[in-house]
HTML snippet that shows the backbone in 3Dmol.js (N, CA, C, O; Angstrom):
<script src="https://3Dmol.org/build/3Dmol-min.js"></script>
<div id="view" style="width:600px;height:400px;position:relative"></div>
<script>
const pdb = `
ATOM      1  N   MET A   1     -17.022 -20.313  -0.595  1.00  0.00           N
ATOM      2  CA  MET A   1     -17.233 -18.958  -1.668  1.00  0.00           C
ATOM      3  C   MET A   1     -16.186 -18.264  -1.945  1.00  0.00           C
ATOM      4  O   MET A   1     -15.361 -17.835  -1.139  1.00  0.00           O
ATOM      5  N   THR A   2     -16.196 -18.128  -3.171  1.00  0.00           N
ATOM      6  CA  THR A   2     -15.335 -17.446  -3.944  1.00  0.00           C
ATOM      7  C   THR A   2     -15.271 -16.396  -4.340  1.00  0.00           C
ATOM      8  O   THR A   2     -15.973 -16.389  -5.351  1.00  0.00           O
ATOM      9  N   LYS A   3     -14.679 -15.030  -4.122  1.00  0.00           N
ATOM     10  CA  LYS A   3     -14.549 -13.672  -4.649  1.00  0.00           C
ATOM     11  C   LYS A   3     -13.236 -13.583  -5.169  1.00  0.00           C
ATOM     12  O   LYS A   3     -12.260 -14.278  -4.887  1.00  0.00           O
ATOM     13  N   ARG A   4     -13.365 -12.340  -6.216  1.00  0.00           N
ATOM     14  CA  ARG A   4     -12.488 -12.112  -7.040  1.00  0.00           C
ATOM     15  C   ARG A   4     -11.888 -10.734  -6.702  1.00  0.00           C
ATOM     16  O   ARG A   4     -12.663  -9.888  -6.257  1.00  0.00           O
ATOM     17  N   PHE A   5     -11.008 -10.521  -6.813  1.00  0.00           N
ATOM     18  CA  PHE A   5     -10.256  -9.137  -6.877  1.00  0.00           C
ATOM     19  C   PHE A   5      -9.893  -8.692  -7.738  1.00  0.00           C
ATOM     20  O   PHE A   5      -8.684  -8.864  -7.894  1.00  0.00           O
ATOM     21  N   THR A   6     -10.590  -7.888  -8.801  1.00  0.00           N
ATOM     22  CA  THR A   6     -10.273  -7.091 -10.360  1.00  0.00           C
ATOM     23  C   THR A   6      -9.879  -5.744  -9.800  1.00  0.00           C
ATOM     24  O   THR A   6     -10.466  -5.079  -8.946  1.00  0.00           O
ATOM     25  N   TYR A   7      -8.729  -5.472 -10.476  1.00  0.00           N
ATOM     26  CA  TYR A   7      -8.329  -4.023 -10.253  1.00  0.00           C
ATOM     27  C   TYR A   7      -7.612  -3.711 -11.750  1.00  0.00           C
ATOM     28  O   TYR A   7      -6.509  -4.142 -12.086  1.00  0.00           O
ATOM     29  N   ARG A   8      -8.454  -2.904 -12.529  1.00  0.00           N
ATOM     30  CA  ARG A   8      -7.613  -2.321 -13.651  1.00  0.00           C
ATOM     31  C   ARG A   8      -7.091  -0.947 -13.666  1.00  0.00           C
ATOM     32  O   ARG A   8      -7.707  -0.048 -13.095  1.00  0.00           O
ATOM     33  N   PHE A   9      -6.053  -0.750 -14.250  1.00  0.00           N
ATOM     34  CA  PHE A   9      -5.396   0.296 -13.953  1.00  0.00           C
ATOM     35  C   PHE A   9      -4.422   0.894 -15.323  1.00  0.00           C
ATOM     36  O   PHE A   9      -3.917   0.154 -16.167  1.00  0.00           O
ATOM     37  N   GLU A  10      -4.306   2.435 -15.299  1.00  0.00           N
ATOM     38  CA  GLU A  10      -2.624   2.365 -16.620  1.00  0.00           C
ATOM     39  C   GLU A  10      -1.883   2.473 -15.997  1.00  0.00           C
ATOM     40  O   GLU A  10      -2.074   3.203 -15.025  1.00  0.00           O
ATOM     41  N   ASP A  11      -0.880   1.967 -16.128  1.00  0.00           N
ATOM     42  CA  ASP A  11       0.766   1.932 -15.646  1.00  0.00           C
ATOM     43  C   ASP A  11       1.084   3.221 -16.118  1.00  0.00           C
ATOM     44  O   ASP A  11       1.119   3.671 -17.263  1.00  0.00           O
ATOM     45  N   GLU A  12       1.377   3.884 -14.684  1.00  0.00           N
ATOM     46  CA  GLU A  12       1.948   4.982 -14.709  1.00  0.00           C
ATOM     47  C   GLU A  12       3.494   5.495 -14.989  1.00  0.00           C
ATOM     48  O   GLU A  12       3.933   6.645 -14.976  1.00  0.00           O
ATOM     49  N   GLY A  13       4.192   4.197 -15.255  1.00  0.00           N
ATOM     50  CA  GLY A  13       5.608   4.181 -15.275  1.00  0.00           C
ATOM     51  C   GLY A  13       6.404   3.694 -14.143  1.00  0.00           C
ATOM     52  O   GLY A  13       6.039   3.627 -12.969  1.00  0.00           O
ATOM     53  N   PRO A  14       7.449   3.388 -14.603  1.00  0.00           N
ATOM     54  CA  PRO A  14       8.448   2.879 -13.241  1.00  0.00           C
ATOM     55  C   PRO A  14       8.392   3.733 -11.902  1.00  0.00           C
ATOM     56  O   PRO A  14       8.339   3.271 -10.763  1.00  0.00           O
ATOM     57  N   SER A  15       8.415   5.096 -12.275  1.00  0.00           N
ATOM     58  CA  SER A  15       8.469   5.750 -10.952  1.00  0.00           C
ATOM     59  C   SER A  15       7.256   6.705 -10.409  1.00  0.00           C
ATOM     60  O   SER A  15       7.355   7.862 -10.000  1.00  0.00           O
ATOM     61  N   THR A  16       6.206   5.977 -10.509  1.00  0.00           N
ATOM     62  CA  THR A  16       4.956   7.108 -10.261  1.00  0.00           C
ATOM     63  C   THR A  16       4.004   5.659  -9.681  1.00  0.00           C
ATOM     64  O   THR A  16       3.879   4.577 -10.254  1.00  0.00           O
ATOM     65  N   LEU A  17       3.482   6.058  -8.491  1.00  0.00           N
ATOM     66  CA  LEU A  17       2.364   4.998  -8.484  1.00  0.00           C
ATOM     67  C   LEU A  17       1.314   5.878  -7.575  1.00  0.00           C
ATOM     68  O   LEU A  17       1.673   6.006  -6.405  1.00  0.00           O
ATOM     69  N   SER A  18       0.434   6.322  -7.828  1.00  0.00           N
ATOM     70  CA  SER A  18      -0.750   6.720  -7.317  1.00  0.00           C
ATOM     71  C   SER A  18      -2.025   5.773  -6.547  1.00  0.00           C
ATOM     72  O   SER A  18      -2.041   4.565  -6.781  1.00  0.00           O
ATOM     73  N   TYR A  19      -2.799   6.215  -5.873  1.00  0.00           N
ATOM     74  CA  TYR A  19      -3.637   5.810  -5.540  1.00  0.00           C
ATOM     75  C   TYR A  19      -5.085   6.620  -4.332  1.00  0.00           C
ATOM     76  O   TYR A  19      -4.997   7.774  -3.910  1.00  0.00           O
ATOM     77  N   GLN A  20      -6.096   5.811  -4.053  1.00  0.00           N
ATOM     78  CA  GLN A  20      -7.186   7.182  -3.573  1.00  0.00           C
ATOM     79  C   GLN A  20      -7.035   6.696  -2.152  1.00  0.00           C
ATOM     80  O   GLN A  20      -6.610   5.568  -1.901  1.00  0.00           O
ATOM     81  N   VAL A  21      -7.329   7.418  -1.387  1.00  0.00           N
ATOM     82  CA  VAL A  21      -7.636   6.824  -0.057  1.00  0.00           C
ATOM     83  C   VAL A  21      -9.040   7.550   0.019  1.00  0.00           C
ATOM     84  O   VAL A  21      -9.356   8.458  -0.750  1.00  0.00           O
ATOM     85  N   GLY A  22     -10.060   6.928   1.285  1.00  0.00           N
ATOM     86  CA  GLY A  22     -11.210   7.307   1.733  1.00  0.00           C
ATOM     87  C   GLY A  22     -10.686   7.507   3.145  1.00  0.00           C
ATOM     88  O   GLY A  22      -9.749   6.986   3.750  1.00  0.00           O
ATOM     89  N   ALA A  23     -11.754   8.602   3.545  1.00  0.00           N
ATOM     90  CA  ALA A  23     -11.087   9.399   5.094  1.00  0.00           C
ATOM     91  C   ALA A  23     -11.736   8.571   5.930  1.00  0.00           C
ATOM     92  O   ALA A  23     -11.773   8.935   7.105  1.00  0.00           O
ATOM     93  N   ASP A  24     -12.379   7.322   5.582  1.00  0.00           N
ATOM     94  CA  ASP A  24     -12.407   6.225   6.812  1.00  0.00           C
ATOM     95  C   ASP A  24     -11.198   5.061   6.577  1.00  0.00           C
ATOM     96  O   ASP A  24     -11.160   4.195   7.451  1.00  0.00           O
ATOM     97  N   ALA A  25     -10.569   4.995   5.884  1.00  0.00           N
ATOM     98  CA  ALA A  25      -9.221   4.330   6.084  1.00  0.00           C
ATOM     99  C   ALA A  25      -8.267   4.290   7.418  1.00  0.00           C
ATOM    100  O   ALA A  25      -7.651   5.291   7.783  1.00  0.00           O
ATOM    101  N   ARG A  26      -8.208   3.103   8.074  1.00  0.00           N
ATOM    102  CA  ARG A  26      -7.019   3.326   9.414  1.00  0.00           C
ATOM    103  C   ARG A  26      -6.075   2.265   9.096  1.00  0.00           C
ATOM    104  O   ARG A  26      -6.422   1.122   8.796  1.00  0.00           O
ATOM    105  N   MET A  27      -4.909   2.660   9.168  1.00  0.00           N
ATOM    106  CA  MET A  27      -3.366   1.825   9.249  1.00  0.00           C
ATOM    107  C   MET A  27      -2.544   2.257  10.116  1.00  0.00           C
ATOM    108  O   MET A  27      -2.155   3.424  10.087  1.00  0.00           O
ATOM    109  N   GLU A  28      -2.049   1.173  11.253  1.00  0.00           N
ATOM    110  CA  GLU A  28      -1.435   1.664  11.866  1.00  0.00           C
ATOM    111  C   GLU A  28      -0.013   0.648  11.811  1.00  0.00           C
ATOM    112  O   GLU A  28      -0.263  -0.496  11.431  1.00  0.00           O
ATOM    113  N   CYS A  29       1.232   0.891  12.095  1.00  0.00           N
ATOM    114  CA  CYS A  29       2.394  -0.156  11.975  1.00  0.00           C
ATOM    115  C   CYS A  29       3.063  -0.023  13.368  1.00  0.00           C
ATOM    116  O   CYS A  29       3.453   1.067  13.788  1.00  0.00           O
ATOM    117  N   THR A  30       3.172  -1.106  14.020  1.00  0.00           N
ATOM    118  CA  THR A  30       4.029  -1.164  15.275  1.00  0.00           C
ATOM    119  C   THR A  30       5.054  -2.576  15.252  1.00  0.00           C
ATOM    120  O   THR A  30       5.045  -3.509  14.450  1.00  0.00           O
ATOM    121  N   VAL A  31       5.838  -2.367  16.327  1.00  0.00           N
ATOM    122  CA  VAL A  31       6.630  -3.497  16.531  1.00  0.00           C
ATOM    123  C   VAL A  31       6.121  -3.923  17.754  1.00  0.00           C
ATOM    124  O   VAL A  31       6.129  -3.175  18.732  1.00  0.00           O
ATOM    125  N   GLU A  32       5.563  -5.348  17.800  1.00  0.00           N
ATOM    126  CA  GLU A  32       5.343  -6.090  19.157  1.00  0.00           C
ATOM    127  C   GLU A  32       5.785  -7.342  19.052  1.00  0.00           C
ATOM    128  O   GLU A  32       5.401  -8.178  18.234  1.00  0.00           O
ATOM    129  N   ASN A  33       7.139  -7.556  20.441  1.00  0.00           N
ATOM    130  CA  ASN A  33       7.793  -8.687  20.831  1.00  0.00           C
ATOM    131  C   ASN A  33       8.820  -8.911  19.462  1.00  0.00           C
ATOM    132  O   ASN A  33       9.328  -9.983  19.134  1.00  0.00           O
ATOM    133  N   GLY A  34       8.953  -7.795  18.869  1.00  0.00           N
ATOM    134  CA  GLY A  34      10.095  -8.037  17.555  1.00  0.00           C
ATOM    135  C   GLY A  34       9.362  -8.066  16.631  1.00  0.00           C
ATOM    136  O   GLY A  34       9.786  -7.252  15.810  1.00  0.00           O
ATOM    137  N   VAL A  35       8.614  -8.473  16.331  1.00  0.00           N
ATOM    138  CA  VAL A  35       7.383  -8.649  14.899  1.00  0.00           C
ATOM    139  C   VAL A  35       6.678  -7.315  14.435  1.00  0.00           C
ATOM    140  O   VAL A  35       6.067  -6.479  15.100  1.00  0.00           O
ATOM    141  N   ASN A  36       6.934  -7.374  13.186  1.00  0.00           N
ATOM    142  CA  ASN A  36       6.183  -5.819  12.480  1.00  0.00           C
ATOM    143  C   ASN A  36       4.701  -6.524  12.374  1.00  0.00           C
ATOM    144  O   ASN A  36       4.418  -7.458  11.624  1.00  0.00           O
ATOM    145  N   VAL A  37       3.833  -5.873  13.285  1.00  0.00           N
ATOM    146  CA  VAL A  37       2.436  -6.116  13.089  1.00  0.00           C
ATOM    147  C   VAL A  37       1.714  -4.616  12.178  1.00  0.00           C
ATOM    148  O   VAL A  37       2.021  -3.456  12.455  1.00  0.00           O
ATOM    149  N   ILE A  38       0.977  -4.921  11.360  1.00  0.00           N
ATOM    150  CA  ILE A  38      -0.056  -3.691  10.737  1.00  0.00           C
ATOM    151  C   ILE A  38      -1.636  -4.355  10.928  1.00  0.00           C
ATOM    152  O   ILE A  38      -2.360  -5.303  10.623  1.00  0.00           O
ATOM    153  N   TYR A  39      -1.555  -2.997  11.725  1.00  0.00           N
ATOM    154  CA  TYR A  39      -3.455  -3.059  11.866  1.00  0.00           C
ATOM    155  C   TYR A  39      -3.839  -1.863  11.074  1.00  0.00           C
ATOM    156  O   TYR A  39      -3.394  -0.716  11.119  1.00  0.00           O
ATOM    157  N   ILE A  40      -4.973  -2.509  10.175  1.00  0.00           N
ATOM    158  CA  ILE A  40      -5.508  -1.990   9.385  1.00  0.00           C
ATOM    159  C   ILE A  40      -7.362  -2.139   9.138  1.00  0.00           C
ATOM    160  O   ILE A  40      -7.828  -3.129   9.702  1.00  0.00           O
ATOM    161  N   ASN A  41      -7.957  -1.630   8.693  1.00  0.00           N
ATOM    162  CA  ASN A  41      -9.510  -1.704   8.980  1.00  0.00           C
ATOM    163  C   ASN A  41      -9.708  -2.192   7.170  1.00  0.00           C
ATOM    164  O   ASN A  41      -8.705  -2.186   6.456  1.00  0.00           O
ATOM    165  N   ARG A  42     -10.746  -2.491   6.734  1.00  0.00           N
ATOM    166  CA  ARG A  42     -11.223  -3.321   5.479  1.00  0.00           C
ATOM    167  C   ARG A  42     -11.095  -2.076   4.407  1.00  0.00           C
ATOM    168  O   ARG A  42     -10.861  -2.437   3.253  1.00  0.00           O
ATOM    169  N   ARG A  43     -11.187  -1.010   4.575  1.00  0.00           N
ATOM    170  CA  ARG A  43     -10.758   0.300   3.536  1.00  0.00           C
ATOM    171  C   ARG A  43      -9.301   0.592   3.485  1.00  0.00           C
ATOM    172  O   ARG A  43      -8.717   1.094   2.525  1.00  0.00           O
ATOM    173  N   ALA A  44      -8.747   0.209   4.673  1.00  0.00           N
ATOM    174  CA  ALA A  44      -7.191   0.350   4.475  1.00  0.00           C
ATOM    175  C   ALA A  44      -6.669  -1.041   3.587  1.00  0.00           C
ATOM    176  O   ALA A  44      -5.828  -1.063   2.688  1.00  0.00           O
ATOM    177  N   ALA A  45      -7.288  -1.938   4.030  1.00  0.00           N
ATOM    178  CA  ALA A  45      -6.819  -3.161   3.399  1.00  0.00           C
ATOM    179  C   ALA A  45      -7.046  -3.086   1.752  1.00  0.00           C
ATOM    180  O   ALA A  45      -6.166  -3.408   0.954  1.00  0.00           O
ATOM    181  N   HIS A  46      -8.254  -2.650   1.405  1.00  0.00           N
ATOM    182  CA  HIS A  46      -8.553  -2.311  -0.172  1.00  0.00           C
ATOM    183  C   HIS A  46      -7.304  -1.461  -0.698  1.00  0.00           C
ATOM    184  O   HIS A  46      -6.657  -1.729  -1.710  1.00  0.00           O
ATOM    185  N   VAL A  47      -7.103  -0.485   0.092  1.00  0.00           N
ATOM    186  CA  VAL A  47      -5.947   0.745  -0.544  1.00  0.00           C
ATOM    187  C   VAL A  47      -4.562  -0.058  -0.577  1.00  0.00           C
ATOM    188  O   VAL A  47      -3.608   0.266  -1.284  1.00  0.00           O
ATOM    189  N   LEU A  48      -4.592  -1.161   0.298  1.00  0.00           N
ATOM    190  CA  LEU A  48      -3.130  -1.878   0.110  1.00  0.00           C
ATOM    191  C   LEU A  48      -3.098  -2.973  -0.857  1.00  0.00           C
ATOM    192  O   LEU A  48      -2.033  -3.111  -1.458  1.00  0.00           O
ATOM    193  N   ALA A  49      -4.231  -3.931  -1.177  1.00  0.00           N
ATOM    194  CA  ALA A  49      -4.511  -4.570  -2.156  1.00  0.00           C
ATOM    195  C   ALA A  49      -3.873  -3.715  -3.649  1.00  0.00           C
ATOM    196  O   ALA A  49      -3.009  -4.137  -4.417  1.00  0.00           O
ATOM    197  N   THR A  50      -4.546  -2.550  -3.713  1.00  0.00           N
ATOM    198  CA  THR A  50      -4.443  -2.061  -5.137  1.00  0.00           C
ATOM    199  C   THR A  50      -2.863  -1.452  -4.928  1.00  0.00           C
ATOM    200  O   THR A  50      -2.293  -1.490  -6.018  1.00  0.00           O
ATOM    201  N   VAL A  51      -2.378  -1.148  -4.334  1.00  0.00           N
ATOM    202  CA  VAL A  51      -0.819  -0.456  -4.306  1.00  0.00           C
ATOM    203  C   VAL A  51      -0.453  -1.964  -4.654  1.00  0.00           C
ATOM    204  O   VAL A  51      -0.319  -2.156  -5.862  1.00  0.00           O
ATOM    205  N   PHE A  52      -0.254  -3.126  -3.798  1.00  0.00           N
ATOM    206  CA  PHE A  52       0.596  -4.226  -4.338  1.00  0.00           C
ATOM    207  C   PHE A  52      -0.217  -4.732  -5.753  1.00  0.00           C
ATOM    208  O   PHE A  52       0.635  -5.327  -6.413  1.00  0.00           O
ATOM    209  N   ALA A  53      -1.031  -4.738  -6.214  1.00  0.00           N
ATOM    210  CA  ALA A  53      -1.461  -5.025  -7.626  1.00  0.00           C
ATOM    211  C   ALA A  53      -0.824  -3.977  -8.624  1.00  0.00           C
ATOM    212  O   ALA A  53      -0.875  -4.179  -9.837  1.00  0.00           O
ATOM    213  N   LYS A  54      -0.257  -2.913  -8.118  1.00  0.00           N
ATOM    214  CA  LYS A  54       0.333  -1.956  -9.320  1.00  0.00           C
ATOM    215  C   LYS A  54       1.654  -2.627  -8.768  1.00  0.00           C
ATOM    216  O   LYS A  54       2.163  -3.378  -9.599  1.00  0.00           O
ATOM    217  N   LEU A  55       2.124  -2.565  -7.935  1.00  0.00           N
ATOM    218  CA  LEU A  55       3.531  -2.788  -7.877  1.00  0.00           C
ATOM    219  C   LEU A  55       3.756  -4.587  -8.615  1.00  0.00           C
ATOM    220  O   LEU A  55       4.797  -4.960  -9.155  1.00  0.00           O
ATOM    221  N   ALA A  56       2.696  -5.316  -8.467  1.00  0.00           N
ATOM    222  CA  ALA A  56       3.146  -6.854  -8.922  1.00  0.00           C
ATOM    223  C   ALA A  56       2.801  -6.656 -10.222  1.00  0.00           C
ATOM    224  O   ALA A  56       3.352  -7.538 -10.880  1.00  0.00           O
ATOM    225  N   LEU A  57       2.215  -5.995 -10.861  1.00  0.00           N
ATOM    226  CA  LEU A  57       1.709  -6.016 -12.389  1.00  0.00           C
ATOM    227  C   LEU A  57       2.071  -4.598 -13.140  1.00  0.00           C
ATOM    228  O   LEU A  57       1.725  -4.487 -14.317  1.00  0.00           O
ATOM    229  N   GLY A  58       2.870  -3.331 -12.388  1.00  0.00           N
ATOM    230  CA  GLY A  58       3.104  -2.389 -13.156  1.00  0.00           C
ATOM    231  C   GLY A  58       4.467  -2.521 -13.924  1.00  0.00           C
ATOM    232  O   GLY A  58       5.072  -3.583 -14.071  1.00  0.00           O
ATOM    233  N   SER A  59       4.852  -1.340 -14.377  1.00  0.00           N
ATOM    234  CA  SER A  59       6.482  -1.680 -14.551  1.00  0.00           C
ATOM    235  C   SER A  59       7.592  -1.248 -13.670  1.00  0.00           C
ATOM    236  O   SER A  59       8.727  -1.101 -14.123  1.00  0.00           O
ATOM    237  N   HIS A  60       7.346  -1.073 -12.618  1.00  0.00           N
ATOM    238  CA  HIS A  60       7.827  -0.831 -11.365  1.00  0.00           C
ATOM    239  C   HIS A  60       9.454  -1.239 -11.580  1.00  0.00           C
ATOM    240  O   HIS A  60       9.546  -1.704 -12.716  1.00  0.00           O
ATOM    241  N   THR A  61      10.625  -1.237 -10.983  1.00  0.00           N
ATOM    242  CA  THR A  61      11.881  -1.458 -10.939  1.00  0.00           C
ATOM    243  C   THR A  61      12.498  -1.960  -9.505  1.00  0.00           C
ATOM    244  O   THR A  61      12.058  -1.473  -8.464  1.00  0.00           O
ATOM    245  N   HIS A  62      13.521  -2.938  -9.489  1.00  0.00           N
ATOM    246  CA  HIS A  62      14.265  -3.134  -8.233  1.00  0.00           C
ATOM    247  C   HIS A  62      14.509  -1.490  -7.651  1.00  0.00           C
ATOM    248  O   HIS A  62      15.026  -0.564  -8.276  1.00  0.00           O
ATOM    249  N   GLY A  63      14.064  -1.479  -6.525  1.00  0.00           N
ATOM    250  CA  GLY A  63      14.567  -0.107  -5.642  1.00  0.00           C
ATOM    251  C   GLY A  63      13.220   1.095  -5.740  1.00  0.00           C
ATOM    252  O   GLY A  63      13.295   2.239  -5.293  1.00  0.00           O
ATOM    253  N   PHE A  64      12.242   0.610  -6.308  1.00  0.00           N
ATOM    254  CA  PHE A  64      10.903   1.408  -6.487  1.00  0.00           C
ATOM    255  C   PHE A  64      10.215   1.183  -4.647  1.00  0.00           C
ATOM    256  O   PHE A  64       9.980   0.110  -4.090  1.00  0.00           O
ATOM    257  N   HIS A  65      10.073   2.338  -4.181  1.00  0.00           N
ATOM    258  CA  HIS A  65       9.520   2.240  -3.109  1.00  0.00           C
ATOM    259  C   HIS A  65       8.498   3.236  -2.698  1.00  0.00           C
ATOM    260  O   HIS A  65       8.240   4.162  -3.467  1.00  0.00           O
ATOM    261  N   LEU A  66       7.985   3.145  -1.726  1.00  0.00           N
ATOM    262  CA  LEU A  66       6.819   4.248  -1.357  1.00  0.00           C
ATOM    263  C   LEU A  66       6.660   4.380   0.111  1.00  0.00           C
ATOM    264  O   LEU A  66       6.842   3.467   0.915  1.00  0.00           O
ATOM    265  N   HIS A  67       6.293   5.636   0.400  1.00  0.00           N
ATOM    266  CA  HIS A  67       6.308   5.702   2.170  1.00  0.00           C
ATOM    267  C   HIS A  67       4.462   5.799   2.395  1.00  0.00           C
ATOM    268  O   HIS A  67       3.766   6.591   1.760  1.00  0.00           O
ATOM    269  N   LEU A  68       4.020   4.994   3.239  1.00  0.00           N
ATOM    270  CA  LEU A  68       2.775   5.098   3.894  1.00  0.00           C
ATOM    271  C   LEU A  68       2.476   5.534   4.921  1.00  0.00           C
ATOM    272  O   LEU A  68       2.874   4.843   5.859  1.00  0.00           O
ATOM    273  N   GLU A  69       1.784   6.642   5.262  1.00  0.00           N
ATOM    274  CA  GLU A  69       1.662   7.292   6.727  1.00  0.00           C
ATOM    275  C   GLU A  69       0.422   6.603   6.967  1.00  0.00           C
ATOM    276  O   GLU A  69      -0.388   6.057   6.218  1.00  0.00           O
ATOM    277  N   ARG A  70       0.508   6.820   8.556  1.00  0.00           N
ATOM    278  CA  ARG A  70      -0.612   6.566   9.492  1.00  0.00           C
ATOM    279  C   ARG A  70      -1.688   7.048   8.902  1.00  0.00           C
ATOM    280  O   ARG A  70      -1.863   8.132   8.345  1.00  0.00           O
ATOM    281  N   ASP A  71      -2.632   5.853   9.128  1.00  0.00           N
ATOM    282  CA  ASP A  71      -4.143   5.953   8.447  1.00  0.00           C
ATOM    283  C   ASP A  71      -4.069   6.448   6.996  1.00  0.00           C
ATOM    284  O   ASP A  71      -5.006   7.100   6.536  1.00  0.00           O
ATOM    285  N   LEU A  72      -2.949   6.148   6.236  1.00  0.00           N
ATOM    286  CA  LEU A  72      -2.898   7.099   4.792  1.00  0.00           C
ATOM    287  C   LEU A  72      -2.982   7.855   4.565  1.00  0.00           C
ATOM    288  O   LEU A  72      -3.349   8.147   3.426  1.00  0.00           O
ATOM    289  N   ASP A  73      -2.597   9.075   5.836  1.00  0.00           N
ATOM    290  CA  ASP A  73      -2.967  10.298   5.671  1.00  0.00           C
ATOM    291  C   ASP A  73      -1.543  10.994   5.480  1.00  0.00           C
ATOM    292  O   ASP A  73      -0.662  10.636   6.262  1.00  0.00           O
ATOM    293  N   PRO A  74      -1.295  11.754   4.716  1.00  0.00           N
ATOM    294  CA  PRO A  74      -0.053  12.383   4.008  1.00  0.00           C
ATOM    295  C   PRO A  74       0.171  13.400   5.414  1.00  0.00           C
ATOM    296  O   PRO A  74       1.371  13.378   5.687  1.00  0.00           O
ATOM    297  N   GLU A  75      -0.438  14.095   6.184  1.00  0.00           N
ATOM    298  CA  GLU A  75      -0.419  14.995   7.144  1.00  0.00           C
ATOM    299  C   GLU A  75       0.062  14.059   8.691  1.00  0.00           C
ATOM    300  O   GLU A  75       0.169  14.670   9.755  1.00  0.00           O
ATOM    301  N   LYS A  76       0.297  12.651   8.605  1.00  0.00           N
ATOM    302  CA  LYS A  76       0.818  12.242   9.282  1.00  0.00           C
ATOM    303  C   LYS A  76       2.104  11.685   9.470  1.00  0.00           C
ATOM    304  O   LYS A  76       2.713  11.676   8.400  1.00  0.00           O
ATOM    305  N   PRO A  77       2.783  11.197  10.448  1.00  0.00           N
ATOM    306  CA  PRO A  77       3.974  10.588  10.391  1.00  0.00           C
ATOM    307  C   PRO A  77       3.839   9.261   9.547  1.00  0.00           C
ATOM    308  O   PRO A  77       2.775   8.644   9.487  1.00  0.00           O
ATOM    309  N   GLU A  78       5.188   8.798   8.788  1.00  0.00           N
ATOM    310  CA  GLU A  78       5.335   7.566   7.974  1.00  0.00           C
ATOM    311  C   GLU A  78       5.367   6.645   8.784  1.00  0.00           C
ATOM    312  O   GLU A  78       6.116   6.672   9.760  1.00  0.00           O
ATOM    313  N   ALA A  79       4.436   5.518   8.481  1.00  0.00           N
ATOM    314  CA  ALA A  79       3.875   4.006   9.235  1.00  0.00           C
ATOM    315  C   ALA A  79       4.501   2.968   8.703  1.00  0.00           C
ATOM    316  O   ALA A  79       4.783   1.945   9.328  1.00  0.00           O
ATOM    317  N   LEU A  80       4.820   3.240   7.184  1.00  0.00           N
ATOM    318  CA  LEU A  80       5.169   1.732   6.556  1.00  0.00           C
ATOM    319  C   LEU A  80       5.731   2.203   5.416  1.00  0.00           C
ATOM    320  O   LEU A  80       5.256   3.187   4.847  1.00  0.00           O
ATOM    321  N   ARG A  81       6.948   1.464   4.898  1.00  0.00           N
ATOM    322  CA  ARG A  81       7.840   1.763   3.658  1.00  0.00           C
ATOM    323  C   ARG A  81       7.844   0.242   3.277  1.00  0.00           C
ATOM    324  O   ARG A  81       8.212  -0.764   3.885  1.00  0.00           O
ATOM    325  N   ILE A  82       7.138   0.519   1.682  1.00  0.00           N
ATOM    326  CA  ILE A  82       7.469  -0.961   0.705  1.00  0.00           C
ATOM    327  C   ILE A  82       7.897  -0.480  -0.058  1.00  0.00           C
ATOM    328  O   ILE A  82       7.515   0.507  -0.687  1.00  0.00           O
ATOM    329  N   SER A  83       9.353  -1.488  -0.207  1.00  0.00           N
ATOM    330  CA  SER A  83      10.664  -1.425  -1.381  1.00  0.00           C
ATOM    331  C   SER A  83      10.274  -2.687  -2.024  1.00  0.00           C
ATOM    332  O   SER A  83       9.861  -3.696  -1.453  1.00  0.00           O
ATOM    333  N   LEU A  84      10.422  -2.539  -3.051  1.00  0.00           N
ATOM    334  CA  LEU A  84      10.588  -3.474  -4.339  1.00  0.00           C
ATOM    335  C   LEU A  84      11.953  -4.069  -4.676  1.00  0.00           C
ATOM    336  O   LEU A  84      12.893  -3.448  -5.171  1.00  0.00           O
ATOM    337  N   LEU A  85      11.925  -5.580  -4.282  1.00  0.00           N
ATOM    338  CA  LEU A  85      13.312  -6.128  -4.853  1.00  0.00           C
ATOM    339  C   LEU A  85      12.923  -6.815  -6.000  1.00  0.00           C
ATOM    340  O   LEU A  85      11.767  -7.026  -6.364  1.00  0.00           O
ATOM    341  N   ASP A  86      14.037  -7.178  -6.590  1.00  0.00           N
ATOM    342  CA  ASP A  86      14.211  -8.048  -7.885  1.00  0.00           C
ATOM    343  C   ASP A  86      13.454  -9.471  -7.401  1.00  0.00           C
ATOM    344  O   ASP A  86      13.384 -10.427  -8.174  1.00  0.00           O
TER     345      ASP A  86
END
`;
const viewer = $3Dmol.createViewer("view");
viewer.addModel(pdb, "pdb");
viewer.setStyle({}, {cartoon: {color: "spectrum"}});
viewer.zoomTo();
viewer.render();
</script>
């Protein structure tokens, strides 16, 4: 079985990255036995896929970073920080 992820977006520039999150997205990050673990459901996986596509294909530069909260809910504490390297 072959599947394709296609995502079209307007590049918002080097200092902006936006994404949409449905209310059913679930994401939690923990450290277990010294290993970082991300628990996500399919909706959160889709959000992360679009974020990574924008990071990979957009005009963001070294040092750009974003903070993602638990369940991708801005009212909850930070769960994951993604920083772009050269």
